[in-house]
C-alpha positions, 0 to 999 in steps of 0.5 A: 500500500502506498502512502497515498492509498493509505489515506482512503483505506487505513482505519481512521484512528490509525490514519489520524495517528499516522498523519498527525504524529509526524506533524505534531513532532515537527511542530514540537521541534520547531517550537522547542527552537522558538522557546530556546531562541527566546531563552537565549535572547531573553538571557543574553540580549534582554527582555526588550529582545523578546519584545522585538521578536514578538513584534517581528515574528508576525511581520515575517509570517505575514510576508511569508504566508504567500507560501503557506497560502499556496501550499494549503490552497494547492494541496487541497486540490492535490488531495482531491485529485489524488483521491479521484486517482488523477495524478496528471492533474495533481502534478499540474497543480504542483507545477503551478504552485512551484512557480507562484511560490518562487516569484511571489515570495521574492517580490514580497521580500523586496517590498519588505526591504523597501519599507522596513522602518515603516513596517516594524513601526506599524507593528508596534516597534516603539520606544526601546523596542525599535532598534532591536526589532529593526536589527532582527528584521533587517537580518531575517528578511532574506529568509522569506523565500526559503520559508515560503518554499518550505511551507508550500512543500510541507503541505504538498508532502502531507497531501500525497501521504508523506507526513514523516517527510513533511515533518523533517522540514520543520525538524531540520530547520529547528535543529540548525537553529538550535545548534547555531543560536548559542554559537551566534548569539553567545559565542560570536556575540552577535545578539539579535543579528545572531538569532536572525542569522541562525533562523535564516540558515535554518530555513535555507536548510529546510528549503534545500531538503524539500527541494531534493525530495521532489527533485530526486523523484522519491515523491508521488508528485514530480518536478516537471519544468513543462508544468511550471507555466502558470494556468488560470484554471489552477491559479484561481482555485489555489488562491480561492482556498489559499486566500483563507490562509492569507486572510488568517495570517493577515488577521493575525498580523492585524491583531498583532498591530492592535495588540502591541499598540494596546499593550504598550498603551496600557502596560508599556514595553513590559506588557509587550515582553510579557505577551512575547513570552505567552505567545511563545508558550502558546505556540509551543503548547498547542503543537499537538492540536496543530499536528492533528489539524495538519494531519486532518487536512489531507485525510478529509480532502482525499476521502471527500474526493474519493466520495468516502463521506463516512470516513470524512465524518469519522475524521472530523469527530475523532480529530476534535475529540483527540485535540480537545483532550490534549488541549485540556491537559495543556491548560492544566499544566499551564495552570499548575506552573505559570511562574516556573514557565515565566522564569525560564525566559527572563532573569531575576532582574526582570521583576515586572515581567515576573509579576505580570506574565504568570497571571496573564498567562492563566487568563489567556490560556483559560479556554484552550480546551476549545481551540481544536473545534475552531481549527478543525472546522476551518480546516474541513472547509479548506480541505473540501474546497469551500473557500467562503465558510473556511474564510468566515470561520478562520476570521471568526476568532481574531477578526470578529471577536478578539480584535474588537474585545482588545479595543473595548475591554481595556476601557473598563478593565485596563490591562486585564481587559486585554488578557480577558479578550482571549478566552472570551473570543475562544468561547464565542468562536467555538460556538459559531464553529460547532454550528457550521460543523453540525450542519456539515456532518448532516450534509455528509450523512445525506451524501453517504446515504445517497452513495450507498443507495446508488451502489445498491441499485447498481 
């Protein structure tokens, strides 16, 4: 049985494990790097270094999200074509994805260079945060094409049923970073530039690995220069579904602008640094749920394309169940050790952060057990090519709830209002998502019944 065939045959609990565990491990290793990076910066550069990274990270991912969007949009098509046993069309989609990623990521990188100061200022690099943020971003931006290519390739590998190969993209990037961070930051004394250079080389290594995977012909999909010519019939659906990812990252970046400005207004640089710690922990602790979501995407897309709707329903239910249990366990851990987790990132001299971050952390993570339903709901509609509901659910938490609450609640509750906005938004977004999922499952059951009756008739 090939990796691709397994998507439509393996028992669902086994298949989710096969697809989700490598993705989760990849996220784990990547986030270990993020944590270690923050520790090195916090201990050897200072708390303003953490604040600077908190400002720059959403900018980097916004600019590089073009690769992520192309990867998600194109992989949705690829999964459905492979499910329908049409490898020719799948390869044509991959060729268009390759051309789009290379051209657009380089163009966006050049735009980022041209407006560097304006961009970091807009994202909240104020006061003592500006200089380290500029130093970090100016050194990091050259990695955008490598990161975009890696993100695109990662999604394609999972779409063709090779989750372990996709995992290695994140593992390689993280390991290179982990090795080079102490050398560049401490050994060479390069500070913020050292952290950026380590990241650049990490993304470059991952990009080389993913390129060789397709170039050597070990994959279901093949590099074929004849297929690199852009065609509207592929570009349109790629960006239709990929726009969901772009909108998500765009909203996250808008959230970062609003959040950093609000944190600076109500809590100065200290609050920005405190959230820098919380956001890194959020990325780290959510790795199993993100792994389940990434594993779910090709499963849902392939089986929907193969008209195995009962398997799609099973994938939705089991993914939400497994992720919710894991997310609940994560919150219990956060609840037990908020002070200890904060102390990992800063020195004893940073007393203001040590006082602020633990309490804020508990509030921000309060509704963590609910996030799986949000992620799976949006991912399902992306997987089956339904851009509008996927876009709506993607924007629900950050756009519809979180950004408005961050602006409104501090008026009455000061800085605490910003922290409170997170769990309130999670609760409301989950309620909306569950309504969509319930309707989707009912529709899938009808389709499955019709298929069964058609087979019986034949």
